[in-house]
N, C-alpha and C positions, 0 to 999 in steps of 0.2 A: 444338614450336613450329611454327606454320604458315609456309608460304612463299607469298607473294603474287607472282604473275607478272604483270607489266604488259607486255602484248604489243602491239607496233605491228602493225596489220593492213593498212596501206595504205588505199586509198580505196574498197575494196569488191570488188576482183577476187580470188577465192581463189588464183589463180595467182601473185599478187604477195607472198605470205607467204614469209619465209625458211625454210630448213630448220630453223633453231634454233627459230623460232616454232612450227612444226608439231610438233616433238618436245615442246615444252613443253605444247602443247594435249593431246597424247596421254598426258601423265603426271599432269595435275592432276585433282582431285576434281570440280570444278564451275567453270563460268563464271558470274560475277555481272555483270548488266547493268542499267543504269537504263532503265526504261520511260518514254519521253517522251510517251506518249499516242497517240491514234489518228492525229493529224496526221503523226507520224513513225514509223509502223509499219514503213515500208520500211527504216528504219535498223536496227531489231531484226531484220527479216527477212534483211537482208544479213549480220548477225552469225550468224544461224542457218544461212545458206547456207555460210558459211566453216567453221563447226564441223562441219556435215554432210559437207563435202568432206574434212576432215582428221582428225576425231575423232567419227565418227557416233554413238557411244554416250555422249558427254559431255553431261551435263545442263546446261541454262542456267536459272539462277534470276533472275527479274526483280524489280526494286524500283521502285516508282512514284516518279518524280522529283518532289521537292517543288516547289511553285510558286515563281516568282521574279519580282520586279518588274523589267521590262525598261527602265524609264525612271525610276530612283530619283533622289532629290535627292543622295544620297551613293552613287555607284556602287561604290566599293571596300568600303564597309560592307555594302551589300546582298549583294555577292558573298561576303564572309566569312560572313555569316549563312546564306546558301544553302549554302555548302560545309560549314558546321557541321551543318546538318540532313541533308545528304547523307551525311556521315560517320557520323552516328548510325544512320541507316537501313541503310547498307551494312555497318557493323560488326555489327549485329544479324543481318543475313542471313548473313554469313560464319560467325558462331558457330552458327547454326542448321543450316547446310547443308554445312559442311566441317570436317574434323578435321586434315587434313595440308596441303592445298594448294588454292589458288583462283587463277583467272585473271581479269583485267580486259582486255578487248579494246579497244584505243585506235585511233581513226581516225588514219591517217597514222603519225606517230612520237610517242611519249610526251613528247618534249622540246619540242615546238613547239605553243604555244597550246592546251595541254590541262591540265586540273586534277587528273588522277588521282593523280599523285604527291603533290600538296599534300593531297588528301583522305586518302590513306593515312597521311601523316604526322600528320594531325589524328586519325585513328582510333587511331594508336599512342599519341599524347600525351594525348588527351582522352577516348577511349573505352576505354582500357586493353586494346587489342587487341595482344597479343604476337605479333610476326611478323618474318620477314626478307623482304626485297624483292629480286626479280630483274627487271631491265628488259631487254626484248628490242626492239631498234630495228626500225622499219618504214619502208616507202617513203612519203615525204611527198607531199602534194598538189602541192608545188612541183616535185618531180622528175617527177611524172606529167604536170603541165601542160607542162613543157618537152619531155618525151618525145613527147606526143601532138601538139604543134605542131612537133616536129622542129627544135628550136632550142637555142641556147646561153643559159644564164642570165646569163652574164657577158660583158662586152666587155673588150678588152685594156686593162689598167691602170685599170679603173674599179671602184668599189665596188658592192656589192649591198645594197639596203635592203629589209628585210622588216618590214612593219607591219600594223596593222589599219585598217579603214576609219575607225574612230573617231578615229584619230590621223593620218590621211592629210593633213588640212588643215594640220597642223603641220610636215609634211615640208619640208625646205629644197629649193631648186631642184637642188642637188647630189644630194640623196637621191632626188629624183624622176627622175633620169636613168635609173636602173635600179631600179624599185620594185615589189616583190611585195606584193600586198594580199590579206589574208585576213579572214575574219569580217565580211563586208560584208552588212548587213541590207538595204541599199538599192542605190543606184547611185553609189557614191562616186567612180567614175571621171569623173563629170560635174562634179566640184568642182575647178575651177582648171586644166583642161588647156590646153595651148598648141596652136597650129596644127600643131605637129610631134609631138604626143603620140600614140604608137602603142600599141595594146593587144592583148595575147594573152589571151583569156578562155576559161575552161572551167567547166562545171557538171556535177555528178554524175559526176566523173571516175572511171574504172574500173568503171562500172556499165553496164547495158544502156541507161540513159537519157542517157548522156554526150552533151553538146552543146559544140561548139567554135565560137568566132568570133574573127576578128582583123581589124584595120584601124585607120586613124586615128580617134581619138575624134570628131573633127568630122564624120566620115562615118558611123560605126556606133554612136556612143555612145547616142543616143536609142533606136535600134532594139534594142540589147542590153538596155537598161533595160526596154523593153516586153516583150521576150522573157522576161526574168527574172520579171516579174510573171505572165506567162502560165504559165510552168513551175511557179512556186510554187502558183498556183491549181490546176493540174492534179494535182500530186503531193502537195500539202499541206505541202511543205518544199522547201528548196533549199540545197545547199552549193556555192559557187562560189569561184573564185580567179582572179586575173589579174595579169599583169605589165604595168606601164606603162614605156614607154621613150621618151626624147626622141631622135628621129632627126634627122639633119642634113638640110639643105635638098635635097641631091642624093641622099638615100637612095632605094633602089628601093621 
């Protein structure tokens, strides 16, 4: 029976892999990765860089990512359909290219806003792929954001709220006091900030293209939105994350 290793690889820096992740890379037959097209070639290149650094003879098999409607009438139904097609294609590739073990390299950590484990479960249930699964955690973009900004994620006695830009508008004032936002296709920080909303923002964390900004949204919000558009046009893709925090009137 095959073993599927789901390996958290952090945000792109080969030095941020754990020793356990490196050992797993050095023992598997093959890495299987989704090819998201020319616009996101950098993402595949980062995976290749990580593999070359730690397991230079390990082959990488790419599978063309099936198309997805980004603005469907039924978001959950469209994601389920997309995952089903991904599972079919990936199961086929695994059968063709591995006999003992295979690895999926997951940005950040497999537990946080990632679909790999759901797709593997679908491959097992609906594609008849007999396998066991090993999950190896990785450094999340949240950890890297706070490290690069040299700050604490939490404040004394307060909660931390982690959400997506799609759901940010629903966040309560309490949740928005310390709110980490991921998967923002636009500039969600411009939706409903107060005069005291401070933002720590980072894009391409852990890569040579890393960009950081911080400040009150009333001062930098529009500038960062324009910068994000410029970076996306330059690279063809962008992954960013930010922490929103309500500061007191007398905060520095």
